[in-house]
N, CA, C and O atoms as a Tinker XYZ file with bonds, in Angstrom:
   284  protein
     1  N     -2.763000   -5.946000  -20.021000    73     2
     2  CA    -3.919000   -6.228000  -19.233000    64     1     3
     3  C     -3.523000   -6.359000  -17.761000    63     2     4     5
     4  O     -2.500000   -6.948000  -17.411000    81     3
     5  N     -4.360000   -5.795000  -16.941000    73     3     6
     6  CA    -4.170000   -5.722000  -15.548000    64     5     7
     7  C     -4.537000   -7.063000  -14.950000    63     6     8     9
     8  O     -5.400000   -7.772000  -15.468000    81     7
     9  N     -3.852000   -7.421000  -13.812000    73     7    10
    10  CA    -4.342000   -8.653000  -13.043000    64     9    11
    11  C     -5.560000   -8.418000  -12.376000    63    10    12    13
    12  O     -5.923000   -7.273000  -12.105000    81    11
    13  N     -6.259000   -9.483000  -12.073000    73    11    14
    14  CA    -7.634000   -9.299000  -11.340000    64    13    15
    15  C     -7.378000   -8.769000   -9.946000    63    14    16    17
    16  O     -6.254000   -8.831000   -9.447000    81    15
    17  N     -8.445000   -8.234000   -9.300000    73    15    18
    18  CA    -8.444000   -7.823000   -7.869000    64    17    19
    19  C     -7.926000   -8.805000   -6.888000    63    18    20    21
    20  O     -7.080000   -8.480000   -6.054000    81    19
    21  N     -8.430000  -10.027000   -6.975000    73    19    22
    22  CA    -7.955000  -10.978000   -5.999000    64    21    23
    23  C     -6.503000  -11.283000   -6.109000    63    22    24    25
    24  O     -5.818000  -11.506000   -5.111000    81    23
    25  N     -6.023000  -11.292000   -7.350000    73    23    26
    26  CA    -4.594000  -11.558000   -7.566000    64    25    27
    27  C     -3.827000  -10.397000   -6.958000    63    26    28    29
    28  O     -2.883000  -10.632000   -6.203000    81    27
    29  N     -4.187000   -9.165000   -7.250000    73    27    30
    30  CA    -3.527000   -7.914000   -6.675000    64    29    31
    31  C     -3.502000   -7.988000   -5.098000    63    30    32    33
    32  O     -2.533000   -7.638000   -4.425000    81    31
    33  N     -4.641000   -8.468000   -4.609000    73    31    34
    34  CA    -4.835000   -8.405000   -3.086000    64    33    35
    35  C     -3.858000   -9.243000   -2.473000    63    34    36    37
    36  O     -3.406000   -8.951000   -1.366000    81    35
    37  N     -3.454000  -10.369000   -3.163000    73    35    38
    38  CA    -2.456000  -11.348000   -2.669000    64    37    39
    39  C     -1.124000  -10.849000   -2.934000    63    38    40    41
    40  O     -0.278000  -10.851000   -2.040000    81    39
    41  N     -0.862000  -10.393000   -4.173000    73    39    42
    42  CA     0.398000  -10.109000   -4.693000    64    41    43
    43  C      1.086000   -8.907000   -4.145000    63    42    44    45
    44  O      2.298000   -8.928000   -3.935000    81    43
    45  N      0.314000   -7.809000   -3.896000    73    43    46
    46  CA     0.949000   -6.591000   -3.332000    64    45    47
    47  C      1.404000   -6.694000   -1.876000    63    46    48    49
    48  O      2.437000   -6.129000   -1.515000    81    47
    49  N      0.677000   -7.378000   -1.068000    73    47    50
    50  CA     1.303000   -7.580000    0.342000    64    49    51
    51  C      2.436000   -8.562000    0.292000    63    50    52    53
    52  O      3.346000   -8.439000    1.111000    81    51
    53  N      2.463000   -9.548000   -0.617000    73    51    54
    54  CA     3.646000  -10.353000   -0.604000    64    53    55
    55  C      4.851000   -9.757000   -1.113000    63    54    56    57
    56  O      5.957000  -10.035000   -0.648000    81    55
    57  N      4.649000   -8.858000   -2.155000    73    55    58
    58  CA     5.831000   -8.171000   -2.728000    64    57    59
    59  C      6.365000   -7.173000   -1.759000    63    58    60    61
    60  O      7.570000   -6.947000   -1.639000    81    59
    61  N      5.391000   -6.559000   -1.045000    73    59    62
    62  CA     5.791000   -5.544000    0.041000    64    61    63
    63  C      6.575000   -6.268000    1.130000    63    62    64    65
    64  O      7.611000   -5.779000    1.581000    81    63
    65  N      6.097000   -7.402000    1.544000    73    63    66
    66  CA     6.651000   -8.193000    2.560000    64    65    67
    67  C      8.146000   -8.662000    2.087000    63    66    68    69
    68  O      9.107000   -8.685000    2.856000    81    67
    69  N      8.190000   -8.964000    0.958000    73    67    70
    70  CA     9.539000   -9.501000    0.321000    64    69    71
    71  C     10.539000   -8.362000    0.362000    63    70    72    73
    72  O     11.693000   -8.538000    0.753000    81    71
    73  N     10.033000   -7.082000   -0.087000    73    71    74
    74  CA    10.898000   -5.938000   -0.038000    64    73    75
    75  C     11.316000   -5.538000    1.328000    63    74    76    77
    76  O     12.421000   -5.033000    1.523000    81    75
    77  N     10.434000   -5.757000    2.306000    73    75    78
    78  CA    10.720000   -5.381000    3.661000    64    77    79
    79  C     11.793000   -6.356000    4.218000    63    78    80    81
    80  O     12.759000   -5.905000    4.834000    81    79
    81  N     11.639000   -7.634000    4.017000    73    79    82
    82  CA    12.641000   -8.679000    4.369000    64    81    83
    83  C     13.998000   -8.378000    3.711000    63    82    84    85
    84  O     15.061000   -8.534000    4.311000    81    83
    85  N     13.910000   -7.974000    2.550000    73    83    86
    86  CA    15.149000   -7.716000    1.773000    64    85    87
    87  C     15.876000   -6.527000    2.409000    63    86    88    89
    88  O     17.085000   -6.551000    2.638000    81    87
    89  N     15.131000   -5.553000    2.666000    73    87    90
    90  CA    15.621000   -4.353000    3.211000    64    89    91
    91  C     16.166000   -4.576000    4.654000    63    90    92    93
    92  O     17.129000   -3.927000    5.063000    81    91
    93  N     15.536000   -5.497000    5.406000    73    91    94
    94  CA    15.949000   -5.738000    6.797000    64    93    95
    95  C     17.200000   -6.638000    6.760000    63    94    96    97
    96  O     18.015000   -6.528000    7.676000    81    95
    97  N     17.400000   -7.483000    5.807000    73    95    98
    98  CA    18.564000   -8.346000    5.723000    64    97    99
    99  C     19.739000   -7.616000    5.057000    63    98   100   101
   100  O     20.885000   -7.893000    5.413000    81    99
   101  N     19.519000   -6.728000    4.140000    73    99   102
   102  CA    20.693000   -6.152000    3.365000    64   101   103
   103  C     21.128000   -4.733000    3.905000    63   102   104   105
   104  O     22.313000   -4.420000    4.024000    81   103
   105  N     20.076000   -3.904000    4.221000    73   103   106
   106  CA    20.475000   -2.526000    4.712000    64   105   107
   107  C     20.977000   -2.438000    6.053000    63   106   108   109
   108  O     20.353000   -2.971000    6.971000    81   107
   109  N     22.067000   -1.805000    6.254000    73   107   110
   110  CA    22.647000   -1.714000    7.532000    64   109   111
   111  C     21.867000   -0.819000    8.416000    63   110   112   113
   112  O     21.750000   -1.169000    9.591000    81   111
   113  N     21.343000    0.227000    8.046000    73   111   114
   114  CA    20.639000    1.218000    8.802000    64   113   115
   115  C     19.121000    0.953000    8.529000    63   114   116   117
   116  O     18.409000    1.824000    8.030000    81   115
   117  N     18.662000   -0.262000    8.870000    73   115   118
   118  CA    17.235000   -0.612000    8.484000    64   117   119
   119  C     16.140000    0.310000    9.058000    63   118   120   121
   120  O     15.390000    0.934000    8.307000    81   119
   121  N     16.063000    0.382000   10.369000    73   119   122
   122  CA    14.900000    1.216000   10.900000    64   121   123
   123  C     15.066000    2.677000   10.537000    63   122   124   125
   124  O     14.052000    3.293000   10.210000    81   123
   125  N     16.205000    3.281000   10.559000    73   123   126
   126  CA    16.468000    4.669000   10.239000    64   125   127
   127  C     16.432000    4.968000    8.713000    63   126   128   129
   128  O     16.139000    6.073000    8.256000    81   127
   129  N     16.774000    3.826000    7.933000    73   127   130
   130  CA    16.855000    4.050000    6.486000    64   129   131
   131  C     15.470000    4.077000    5.814000    63   130   132   133
   132  O     15.364000    4.402000    4.631000    81   131
   133  N     14.467000    3.753000    6.527000    73   131   134
   134  CA    13.114000    3.709000    5.950000    64   133   135
   135  C     12.499000    5.048000    5.722000    63   134   136   137
   136  O     11.393000    5.127000    5.187000    81   135
   137  N     13.180000    6.134000    6.111000    73   135   138
   138  CA    12.704000    7.434000    5.899000    64   137   139
   139  C     13.049000    8.087000    4.623000    63   138   140   141
   140  O     12.435000    9.072000    4.213000    81   139
   141  N     14.074000    7.514000    3.966000    73   139   142
   142  CA    14.483000    8.036000    2.608000    64   141   143
   143  C     13.552000    7.561000    1.508000    63   142   144   145
   144  O     13.242000    6.374000    1.412000    81   143
   145  N     13.084000    8.552000    0.630000    73   143   146
   146  CA    12.273000    8.038000   -0.502000    64   145   147
   147  C     13.019000    7.183000   -1.539000    63   146   148   149
   148  O     12.422000    6.593000   -2.440000    81   147
   149  N     14.374000    7.143000   -1.370000    73   147   150
   150  CA    15.169000    6.373000   -2.419000    64   149   151
   151  C     15.239000    4.902000   -1.850000    63   150   152   153
   152  O     15.755000    4.053000   -2.577000    81   151
   153  N     14.796000    4.558000   -0.699000    73   151   154
   154  CA    14.893000    3.164000   -0.093000    64   153   155
   155  C     13.734000    2.338000   -0.512000    63   154   156   157
   156  O     12.591000    2.778000   -0.632000    81   155
   157  N     14.086000    1.163000   -0.719000    73   155   158
   158  CA    13.082000    0.117000   -0.983000    64   157   159
   159  C     12.191000   -0.133000    0.189000    63   158   160   161
   160  O     10.997000   -0.397000    0.047000    81   159
   161  N     12.789000   -0.046000    1.355000    73   159   162
   162  CA    12.117000   -0.240000    2.602000    64   161   163
   163  C     10.961000    0.921000    2.761000    63   162   164   165
   164  O      9.888000    0.674000    3.312000    81   163
   165  N     11.229000    1.970000    2.324000    73   163   166
   166  CA    10.108000    3.087000    2.409000    64   165   167
   167  C      8.951000    2.687000    1.716000    63   166   168   169
   168  O      7.860000    2.791000    2.276000    81   167
   169  N      9.052000    2.192000    0.441000    73   167   170
   170  CA     7.932000    1.852000   -0.338000    64   169   171
   171  C      7.277000    0.530000    0.078000    63   170   172   173
   172  O      6.070000    0.376000   -0.104000    81   171
   173  N      8.067000   -0.474000    0.656000    73   171   174
   174  CA     7.468000   -1.710000    1.113000    64   173   175
   175  C      6.665000   -1.357000    2.316000    63   174   176   177
   176  O      5.652000   -2.035000    2.489000    81   175
   177  N      6.937000   -0.402000    3.197000    73   175   178
   178  CA     6.039000    0.031000    4.171000    64   177   179
   179  C      4.882000    0.891000    3.787000    63   178   180   181
   180  O      3.821000    0.832000    4.409000    81   179
   181  N      5.070000    1.684000    2.778000    73   179   182
   182  CA     4.004000    2.644000    2.337000    64   181   183
   183  C      2.989000    1.908000    1.580000    63   182   184   185
   184  O      1.818000    2.202000    1.824000    81   183
   185  N      3.224000    1.010000    0.710000    73   183   186
   186  CA     2.280000    0.329000   -0.117000    64   185   187
   187  C      1.162000   -0.336000    0.584000    63   186   188   189
   188  O      0.006000   -0.064000    0.261000    81   187
   189  N      1.427000   -1.212000    1.545000    73   187   190
   190  CA     0.331000   -1.770000    2.269000    64   189   191
   191  C     -0.554000   -0.814000    2.992000    63   190   192   193
   192  O     -1.733000   -1.106000    3.194000    81   191
   193  N     -0.041000    0.319000    3.393000    73   191   194
   194  CA    -0.830000    1.361000    4.103000    64   193   195
   195  C     -1.671000    2.100000    3.088000    63   194   196   197
   196  O     -2.808000    2.477000    3.372000    81   195
   197  N     -1.149000    2.300000    1.966000    73   195   198
   198  CA    -1.810000    3.266000    0.990000    64   197   199
   199  C     -3.080000    2.513000    0.396000    63   198   200   201
   200  O     -4.097000    3.179000    0.201000    81   199
   201  N     -3.067000    1.270000    0.124000    73   199   202
   202  CA    -4.244000    0.620000   -0.447000    64   201   203
   203  C     -5.487000    0.694000    0.324000    63   202   204   205
   204  O     -6.514000    1.070000   -0.241000    81   203
   205  N     -5.491000    0.343000    1.675000    73   203   206
   206  CA    -6.673000    0.311000    2.498000    64   205   207
   207  C     -7.154000    1.842000    2.706000    63   206   208   209
   208  O     -8.358000    2.064000    2.837000    81   207
   209  N     -6.280000    2.821000    2.733000    73   207   210
   210  CA    -6.621000    4.191000    2.890000    64   209   211
   211  C     -7.359000    4.564000    1.603000    63   210   212   213
   212  O     -8.419000    5.188000    1.663000    81   211
   213  N     -6.817000    4.193000    0.441000    73   211   214
   214  CA    -7.518000    4.552000   -0.890000    64   213   215
   215  C     -8.904000    3.976000   -1.001000    63   214   216   217
   216  O     -9.841000    4.614000   -1.481000    81   215
   217  N     -9.009000    2.627000   -0.497000    73   215   218
   218  CA   -10.424000    2.052000   -0.623000    64   217   219
   219  C    -11.347000    2.635000    0.339000    63   218   220   221
   220  O    -12.546000    2.712000    0.067000    81   219
   221  N    -10.853000    3.068000    1.494000    73   219   222
   222  CA   -11.670000    3.781000    2.533000    64   221   223
   223  C    -12.153000    5.047000    1.863000    63   222   224   225
   224  O    -13.367000    5.230000    1.777000    81   223
   225  N    -11.319000    5.916000    1.391000    73   223   226
   226  CA   -11.833000    7.120000    1.009000    64   225   227
   227  C    -12.531000    7.130000   -0.359000    63   226   228   229
   228  O    -13.264000    8.060000   -0.695000    81   227
   229  N    -12.268000    6.009000   -1.178000    73   227   230
   230  CA   -13.033000    5.880000   -2.409000    64   229   231
   231  C    -14.464000    5.473000   -1.929000    63   230   232   233
   232  O    -15.455000    5.967000   -2.467000    81   231
   233  N    -14.556000    4.614000   -0.962000    73   231   234
   234  CA   -16.002000    4.203000   -0.547000    64   233   235
   235  C    -16.560000    5.417000    0.178000    63   234   236   237
   236  O    -17.773000    5.593000    0.061000    81   235
   237  N    -15.899000    6.237000    0.870000    73   235   238
   238  CA   -16.522000    7.440000    1.499000    64   237   239
   239  C    -17.027000    8.300000    0.589000    63   238   240   241
   240  O    -18.139000    8.796000    0.770000    81   239
   241  N    -16.247000    8.597000   -0.547000    73   239   242
   242  CA   -16.706000    9.520000   -1.626000    64   241   243
   243  C    -17.955000    8.892000   -2.304000    63   242   244   245
   244  O    -18.917000    9.603000   -2.596000    81   243
   245  N    -17.939000    7.646000   -2.537000    73   243   246
   246  CA   -19.133000    7.097000   -3.292000    64   245   247
   247  C    -20.311000    7.166000   -2.265000    63   246   248   249
   248  O    -21.400000    7.522000   -2.716000    81   247
   249  N    -20.218000    6.875000   -0.977000    73   247   250
   250  CA   -21.320000    6.972000   -0.028000    64   249   251
   251  C    -21.699000    8.433000   -0.016000    63   250   252   253
   252  O    -22.910000    8.654000   -0.014000    81   251
   253  N    -20.887000    9.467000   -0.009000    73   251   254
   254  CA   -21.332000   10.847000    0.056000    64   253   255
   255  C    -22.152000   11.153000   -1.280000    63   254   256   257
   256  O    -23.159000   11.859000   -1.236000    81   255
   257  N    -21.710000   10.630000   -2.394000    73   255   258
   258  CA   -22.515000   10.975000   -3.559000    64   257   259
   259  C    -23.894000   10.255000   -3.610000    63   258   260   261
   260  O    -24.897000   10.759000   -4.116000    81   259
   261  N    -23.842000    9.040000   -3.042000    73   259   262
   262  CA   -25.288000    8.376000   -2.885000    64   261   263
   263  C    -26.097000    9.084000   -1.993000    63   262   264   265
   264  O    -27.272000    9.280000   -2.305000    81   263
   265  N    -25.595000    9.557000   -0.785000    73   263   266
   266  CA   -26.466000   10.256000    0.081000    64   265   267
   267  C    -26.896000   11.656000   -0.466000    63   266   268   269
   268  O    -28.022000   12.088000   -0.223000    81   267
   269  N    -26.039000   12.323000   -1.167000    73   267   270
   270  CA   -26.364000   13.624000   -1.770000    64   269   271
   271  C    -27.490000   13.347000   -2.885000    63   270   272   273
   272  O    -28.436000   14.129000   -2.975000    81   271
   273  N    -27.394000   12.324000   -3.661000    73   271   274
   274  CA   -28.461000   12.151000   -4.663000    64   273   275
   275  C    -29.748000   11.858000   -4.159000    63   274   276   277
   276  O    -30.752000   12.285000   -4.728000    81   275
   277  N    -29.810000   11.066000   -2.993000    73   275   278
   278  CA   -31.099000   10.599000   -2.428000    64   277   279
   279  C    -31.726000   11.540000   -1.522000    63   278   280   281
   280  O    -32.831000   11.265000   -1.056000    81   279
   281  N    -31.123000   12.652000   -1.213000    73   279   282
   282  CA   -31.819000   13.682000   -0.292000    64   281   283
   283  C    -32.283000   14.712000   -1.121000    63   282   284
   284  O    -32.882000   15.672000   -0.636000    81   283
């Protein structure tokens, strides 16, 4: 069973922030190491950006369908 949306809204940024702090404290090449897809830092920066972009395009698609149906 999936957690509810409010739970995910709080949990995902906190996990990303924890991963970012972990990467900043452990990884020696922190700023440059974020470019590798094998790095935890890469995903801790990517995840908070991906969710709002997904929501925006999902709503954009929904609005396009609504406008297309009503014209």
